[in-house]
C-alpha positions as CSV (number, residue, x, y, z in Angstrom):
1,M,-6.0,-16.2,-5.4
2,S,-3.0,-15.6,-7.6
3,C,-1.1,-18.6,-6.4
4,G,-4.1,-21.0,-6.7
5,G,-6.7,-22.0,-4.1
6,Y,-9.6,-20.1,-2.7
7,A,-9.9,-17.1,-0.3
8,D,-12.6,-18.9,1.7
9,G,-11.3,-18.0,5.1
10,T,-10.7,-21.7,6.1
11,T,-6.9,-21.8,5.6
12,W,-3.9,-20.0,7.1
13,Y,-2.8,-17.7,4.3
14,A,-1.6,-14.1,3.5
15,A,-1.3,-11.9,0.5
16,S,2.3,-10.8,-0.2
17,R,3.5,-13.1,-3.0
18,Q,5.0,-10.0,-4.7
19,R,7.4,-9.7,-1.8
20,Y,8.0,-13.3,-0.8
21,G,6.9,-15.5,-3.6
22,C,4.1,-18.1,-3.9
23,G,4.1,-20.7,-1.2
24,T,6.5,-18.9,1.1
25,K,5.9,-19.6,4.8
26,L,5.6,-16.4,7.0
27,K,5.6,-16.3,10.8
28,M,3.3,-13.8,12.3
29,E,3.3,-12.8,16.0
30,A,1.0,-10.6,18.1
31,N,-0.3,-10.6,21.6
32,G,2.0,-13.4,22.7
33,K,0.7,-15.7,20.0
34,C,2.2,-17.0,16.8
35,V,0.9,-18.5,13.5
36,V,2.6,-19.6,10.3
37,V,0.8,-18.6,7.1
38,T,1.5,-19.3,3.4
39,A,1.8,-16.5,0.9
40,L,-0.9,-17.3,-1.6
41,D,-2.1,-14.0,-3.1
42,Y,-0.9,-10.7,-4.4
43,G,-1.6,-7.7,-2.3
44,P,-2.5,-5.6,-0.6
45,D,-2.8,-2.7,-3.1
46,V,-0.2,-0.1,-2.9
47,C,-2.8,2.5,-1.9
48,V,-3.4,0.6,1.3
49,E,0.3,0.7,2.3
50,T,0.6,4.4,1.2
51,A,-2.3,5.3,3.4
52,A,-0.9,3.4,6.3
53,G,2.6,4.7,5.8
54,Q,4.1,1.2,6.2
55,P,4.0,-2.3,4.7
56,I,0.8,-4.2,5.4
57,L,0.3,-8.0,5.6
58,D,-3.2,-8.9,4.4
59,A,-4.1,-12.2,6.2
60,S,-7.0,-14.7,6.3
61,P,-9.8,-14.4,8.9
62,L,-8.3,-17.3,10.8
63,V,-5.2,-15.3,11.5
64,G,-7.1,-12.3,12.8
65,K,-9.2,-14.6,15.0
66,H,-6.2,-16.3,16.5
67,L,-4.0,-13.3,17.0
68,F,-6.6,-10.6,17.9
69,G,-9.8,-12.4,18.7
70,E,-11.5,-10.9,15.6
71,S,-12.0,-12.5,12.3
72,G,-12.4,-9.2,10.4
73,V,-9.5,-6.9,11.4
74,G,-9.2,-5.1,8.0
């Protein structure tokens, strides 16, 4: 990961350091639940956001599991 560490799915992280800076804490909410993640990587690629037509926050599997009940929500 561009800010250090490993993308091993065992920590609460998200990509978006280009927007927020390495180590920035980000609050994510969905389905009445909330998590705080740390920006630790660059991404997602601009083609992903272009295809979606909006900004995308690429987060670790722990985030998907907690907020949506699915570890792979990409």
